[in-house]
C-alpha positions as CSV (number, residue, x, y, z in Angstrom):
1,M,-37.6,-5.6,7.7
2,N,-35.7,-3.4,5.3
3,A,-34.7,-0.1,6.8
4,K,-34.3,3.0,4.9
5,K,-30.6,3.8,4.4
6,S,-29.3,7.2,5.3
7,T,-26.3,8.3,3.2
8,P,-23.3,10.4,4.0
9,Q,-23.1,14.0,2.7
10,A,-22.3,14.6,-0.9
11,R,-18.7,15.5,-0.3
12,G,-18.1,12.0,1.1
13,R,-17.6,11.4,4.9
14,V,-14.1,10.4,6.3
15,F,-13.7,8.7,9.7
16,S,-10.4,8.1,11.6
17,G,-9.6,7.5,15.1
18,A,-6.4,7.5,17.2
19,R,-5.7,6.1,20.7
20,P,-5.1,8.7,23.3
21,T,-1.4,8.9,23.8
22,G,-1.3,12.5,25.2
23,R,1.1,15.1,23.6
24,Q,1.7,14.2,19.9
25,H,5.1,13.8,18.4
26,L,6.5,14.3,14.9
27,G,5.7,10.8,14.0
28,N,2.0,11.4,14.9
29,Y,2.1,14.7,13.0
30,L,3.6,13.4,9.7
31,G,1.9,10.0,9.9
32,A,-1.8,11.2,10.7
33,I,-2.5,14.8,12.0
34,R,-1.1,16.5,8.9
35,N,-3.4,14.4,6.7
36,Y,-6.4,14.9,9.0
37,V,-6.0,18.7,8.5
38,A,-5.7,18.5,4.7
39,L,-8.8,16.2,4.3
40,Q,-11.0,18.8,5.8
41,D,-10.7,20.8,2.6
42,E,-12.4,18.0,0.5
43,Y,-14.5,15.9,2.9
44,D,-16.8,16.0,5.9
45,C,-14.5,14.6,8.6
46,I,-15.1,12.8,11.9
47,Y,-12.1,12.3,14.2
48,S,-12.4,10.2,17.3
49,I,-10.0,9.7,20.3
50,V,-10.6,6.2,20.8
51,D,-10.2,5.6,24.5
52,L,-12.1,2.3,24.5
53,H,-9.5,0.9,22.2
54,A,-6.7,2.0,24.5
55,L,-8.1,-0.2,27.2
56,T,-7.1,-3.3,25.4
57,T,-3.4,-2.8,26.2
58,L,-3.3,-0.1,29.0
59,E,-2.4,-1.5,32.4
60,S,-3.2,1.8,34.1
61,T,-5.9,4.3,33.1
62,E,-4.6,7.0,35.5
63,N,-3.6,9.4,32.6
64,L,-6.3,8.5,30.2
65,R,-8.4,11.7,30.7
66,D,-5.3,13.9,30.6
67,N,-4.0,12.1,27.5
68,S,-7.3,12.5,25.6
69,Y,-7.2,16.3,26.5
70,E,-3.6,16.7,25.3
71,M,-4.3,14.9,22.1
72,A,-7.4,17.0,21.3
73,L,-5.3,20.2,22.1
74,D,-2.7,19.1,19.6
75,W,-5.3,18.3,17.0
76,L,-7.0,21.6,17.3
77,A,-3.7,23.6,17.4
78,A,-2.6,21.7,14.2
79,G,-5.6,22.9,12.3
80,I,-8.6,20.6,12.9
81,R,-11.6,22.9,12.5
82,P,-14.4,21.9,15.1
83,E,-16.8,24.2,13.5
84,E,-17.0,21.9,10.5
85,T,-15.3,18.7,11.6
86,I,-16.6,16.5,14.4
87,V,-14.0,15.8,17.1
88,F,-15.1,13.7,20.1
89,I,-14.1,10.9,22.6
90,Q,-15.2,7.4,21.4
91,S,-16.6,6.4,24.8
92,H,-18.9,9.5,24.8
93,V,-21.0,7.8,22.2
94,P,-22.2,4.5,23.8
95,E,-23.9,3.5,20.6
96,V,-20.5,2.2,19.4
97,T,-20.5,-0.5,22.0
98,E,-24.0,-1.6,21.2
99,L,-23.1,-1.9,17.4
100,H,-19.8,-3.6,18.4
101,T,-21.9,-6.2,20.3
102,I,-24.3,-6.8,17.3
103,L,-21.4,-7.1,14.7
104,S,-19.5,-9.5,17.0
105,M,-22.5,-11.9,16.6
106,I,-21.8,-12.3,12.9
107,T,-17.9,-12.4,13.0
108,P,-16.1,-15.7,12.9
109,L,-13.5,-16.0,15.5
110,G,-10.9,-17.3,13.0
111,K,-11.2,-14.1,11.0
112,L,-10.0,-12.1,14.0
113,T,-7.1,-14.3,15.0
114,D,-5.9,-14.5,11.4
115,L,-5.4,-10.8,11.1
116,P,-1.7,-9.8,11.1
117,T,-2.3,-7.0,13.6
118,F,-3.7,-9.3,16.1
119,K,-0.7,-11.5,15.9
120,E,1.5,-8.6,16.2
121,K,-0.3,-7.4,19.4
122,V,0.0,-11.0,20.9
123,R,3.7,-10.7,20.4
124,M,3.8,-7.3,22.1
125,H,1.5,-8.2,24.9
126,P,1.8,-12.0,25.5
127,H,0.5,-11.8,29.0
128,N,-2.6,-9.6,28.2
129,V,-4.4,-11.3,25.3
130,N,-7.8,-10.2,26.4
131,Y,-11.2,-10.5,24.6
132,G,-11.1,-6.8,23.7
133,L,-7.9,-7.3,22.0
134,V,-9.3,-10.2,19.9
135,G,-12.4,-8.1,19.1
136,Y,-10.5,-5.0,18.4
137,P,-11.2,-5.0,14.7
138,V,-14.9,-5.5,15.3
139,L,-15.0,-2.3,17.6
140,Q,-13.0,-0.6,14.9
141,T,-15.6,-1.6,12.2
142,A,-18.3,-0.3,14.5
143,D,-16.5,3.0,14.7
144,I,-16.4,3.4,11.0
145,V,-19.9,2.2,10.0
146,L,-21.7,3.8,13.0
147,Y,-21.0,7.2,11.4
148,K,-21.9,6.2,7.8
149,A,-18.3,6.8,6.8
150,N,-17.5,5.8,3.3
151,L,-13.7,6.7,3.4
152,V,-11.1,5.8,5.9
153,P,-7.6,7.2,5.5
154,V,-5.0,4.6,6.3
155,G,-1.6,3.4,5.3
156,I,-1.3,0.3,3.2
157,D,-0.4,-1.8,6.3
158,Q,-4.0,-1.3,7.5
159,Q,-5.6,-2.7,4.3
160,P,-6.4,-6.0,6.0
161,H,-8.5,-4.1,8.6
162,I,-10.5,-2.1,6.1
163,E,-11.2,-5.2,4.0
164,F,-12.3,-7.0,7.2
165,A,-14.8,-4.1,7.9
166,R,-16.1,-4.4,4.4
167,E,-16.6,-8.1,4.9
168,V,-18.5,-7.6,8.2
169,V,-20.8,-5.0,6.4
170,R,-21.5,-7.4,3.5
171,T,-22.4,-10.2,6.0
172,F,-24.6,-8.0,8.0
173,N,-26.5,-6.5,5.0
174,F,-26.9,-9.9,3.4
175,R,-28.0,-11.7,6.6
176,Y,-30.6,-9.0,7.4
177,K,-31.6,-8.3,3.8
178,T,-30.8,-4.6,4.1
179,D,-28.4,-1.9,3.0
180,V,-28.2,0.2,6.1
181,L,-24.5,-0.3,6.6
182,I,-22.1,1.3,4.1
183,E,-19.0,-0.5,3.0
184,P,-16.1,1.7,3.7
185,Q,-13.4,2.4,1.1
186,M,-9.8,2.7,2.1
187,K,-8.3,6.0,1.2
188,A,-4.6,5.1,1.0
189,T,-2.3,7.7,2.5
190,E,1.4,8.1,2.0
191,T,2.9,7.9,5.5
192,P,6.7,8.7,5.7
193,K,8.6,6.4,8.0
194,V,9.6,8.6,10.8
195,L,12.5,7.1,12.9
196,G,13.2,8.3,16.3
197,I,16.3,10.2,17.3
198,D,18.1,6.9,17.7
199,G,17.8,6.5,13.9
200,Q,16.8,2.8,14.2
201,Q,13.4,2.5,15.7
202,K,10.1,4.1,14.7
203,M,9.5,7.3,16.7
204,S,7.8,6.3,20.0
205,K,7.2,7.7,23.4
206,S,7.6,4.3,24.9
207,L,11.1,4.3,23.5
208,N,11.8,7.8,24.5
209,N,13.2,8.6,21.1
210,H,10.5,11.1,20.1
211,I,10.3,14.9,19.5
212,E,7.0,16.4,20.8
213,M,5.2,18.9,18.7
214,A,4.5,21.0,21.8
215,A,8.1,21.0,23.1
216,T,9.8,24.3,23.6
217,P,12.3,25.5,21.0
218,E,15.1,24.7,23.4
219,E,13.8,21.3,24.1
220,T,13.4,20.6,20.3
221,T,16.9,21.8,19.6
222,A,18.4,19.6,22.3
223,R,16.6,16.6,21.0
224,V,17.6,17.2,17.4
225,M,21.2,17.5,18.6
226,Q,20.9,14.0,20.0
227,M,19.9,12.5,16.7
228,V,22.0,9.8,15.2
229,T,23.4,10.7,11.8
230,D,25.3,8.5,9.2
231,P,26.8,5.8,11.5
232,A,29.8,5.6,9.2
233,R,30.8,9.3,9.5
234,I,33.3,9.5,12.5
235,R,35.2,12.8,11.9
236,R,34.0,16.2,10.7
237,S,36.3,15.8,7.7
238,D,34.7,12.5,6.6
239,P,32.2,12.6,3.6
240,G,28.7,11.5,4.8
241,N,25.9,9.7,3.0
242,P,22.6,11.6,3.4
243,D,20.7,8.7,2.0
244,V,21.1,6.8,5.3
245,C,21.0,9.9,7.6
246,N,17.8,10.3,9.7
247,V,18.5,14.1,10.0
248,F,18.5,14.4,6.2
249,S,15.1,12.6,6.0
250,L,13.6,15.3,8.2
251,H,15.4,18.0,6.3
252,K,13.5,16.9,3.2
253,I,10.3,17.7,5.1
254,F,11.0,20.8,7.1
255,S,13.8,22.5,5.1
256,S,13.5,24.4,1.8
257,P,14.4,22.7,-1.4
258,E,17.5,24.9,-1.7
259,E,18.6,24.0,1.8
260,V,17.9,20.3,1.1
261,A,20.1,20.4,-2.0
262,M,22.8,22.2,-0.2
263,V,22.9,19.7,2.7
264,D,22.9,16.8,0.2
265,R,25.8,18.3,-1.7
266,E,27.9,19.6,1.2
267,C,27.4,16.5,3.4
268,R,28.8,14.2,0.6
269,R,32.0,16.3,0.3
270,A,32.3,17.0,4.0
271,G,31.6,20.7,3.3
272,I,29.1,20.6,6.3
273,G,29.4,18.7,9.6
274,C,26.7,16.8,11.5
275,V,26.5,19.5,14.1
276,E,25.8,22.3,11.5
277,C,23.3,20.0,9.8
278,K,21.4,19.4,12.9
279,Q,21.5,23.1,13.9
280,L,19.9,23.9,10.6
281,L,17.2,21.3,11.0
282,A,16.4,22.4,14.5
283,R,16.0,26.0,13.3
284,N,13.7,25.1,10.5
285,L,11.7,22.6,12.6
286,N,11.1,25.2,15.3
287,A,10.0,27.8,12.6
288,H,7.6,25.2,11.2
289,L,6.1,24.4,14.6
290,A,6.0,28.0,15.9
291,P,2.4,28.8,14.6
292,F,1.2,25.5,16.1
293,R,2.8,26.2,19.5
294,E,1.3,29.7,19.5
295,R,-2.2,28.3,18.9
296,R,-1.7,25.6,21.4
297,Q,-0.7,27.9,24.1
298,K,-3.7,30.1,23.5
299,L,-6.2,27.1,23.5
300,A,-4.4,25.7,26.7
301,Q,-5.3,29.0,28.6
302,N,-9.0,27.8,28.6
303,P,-9.1,24.1,29.0
304,T,-12.9,24.3,29.4
305,D,-13.1,25.5,25.7
306,V,-11.4,22.2,24.6
307,W,-13.8,20.1,26.6
308,D,-16.8,22.1,25.2
309,I,-15.6,21.3,21.7
310,L,-15.4,17.6,22.6
311,R,-18.9,17.8,24.1
312,D,-20.2,19.5,21.0
313,G,-18.6,16.8,18.8
314,K,-20.2,14.2,21.1
315,E,-23.6,15.6,20.5
316,R,-23.1,15.8,16.7
317,A,-21.6,12.3,16.6
318,R,-24.5,10.8,18.7
319,A,-27.1,12.4,16.3
320,I,-25.6,10.2,13.5
321,A,-25.1,7.2,15.7
322,R,-28.6,7.2,17.1
323,Q,-30.0,7.3,13.5
324,T,-27.7,4.5,12.4
325,M,-28.7,2.3,15.3
326,E,-32.4,2.9,14.8
327,E,-31.9,1.6,11.2
328,V,-29.8,-1.4,12.5
329,R,-32.4,-2.5,15.1
330,Q,-35.1,-2.1,12.6
331,A,-33.2,-4.2,10.0
332,I,-32.6,-7.0,12.5
333,G,-36.1,-6.9,14.0
334,L,-35.0,-6.1,17.5
335,P,-38.2,-5.0,19.6
């Protein structure tokens, strides 16, 4: 029952997915989107808006469609190139649920409940520990292997999930004496820890401590001016410590090396105050985001174009998915 294996393209194929959370913020940009854009230069990329995954924790799906659209809009405006990169919505390719079901048959329950991310989700959603939440890593594995991806860009904290996916692939290939599924490799990415404007928690919409990429310059400046700086610095005349200042951590990303050196030096000797430091960051952040905002505004004028891109991505993704599932069924011996 061996099935002939189809392989990814010579450049290597990358897959990554993100839950539809609507308009993206700086944490999303620095943690994933910026990397998505860069990977296109070296790999054939497939990026999915994983709406089915979102159902495991969402209490209301009222904004699911709008959030998917807004996320796609931000991805495209940030530099995802749909003419070469496949961008689509997870649920639009139903083969992923079929493969999820098949892979669940060979996955021990204990493996799932032992994953640290499952335990974390249980702590976060103690009253909604549903089957989908337990099986989340199996669906995630199906996402990756359905599209013959051999590389998955993730932070080191996601390593257990990639290793889990590799184990599932090995189990499937061994049980059915085939090699149709490809073991994905982890492509470690450096993800800066982006704190919210409170300077304590990770930037998050749910905590309302975020700065949206698509915010107006005025809104961005207002949020930056709310940012917590060095908590030990009380007066303008007090020397500060940039090493513990969240504003300075963003300066190192969005300001020039000369400005970073100046802020570092002048903050330590009280030559620059927190207000001036924030004003400089706001100006540089708005300058960095200006091209993105211009592209986004242009794309948003024709929402149909964005949905057309997602539909085209669906068709291209399904072409791969159908081929994979044909090989999977043949390997198993399904009639």
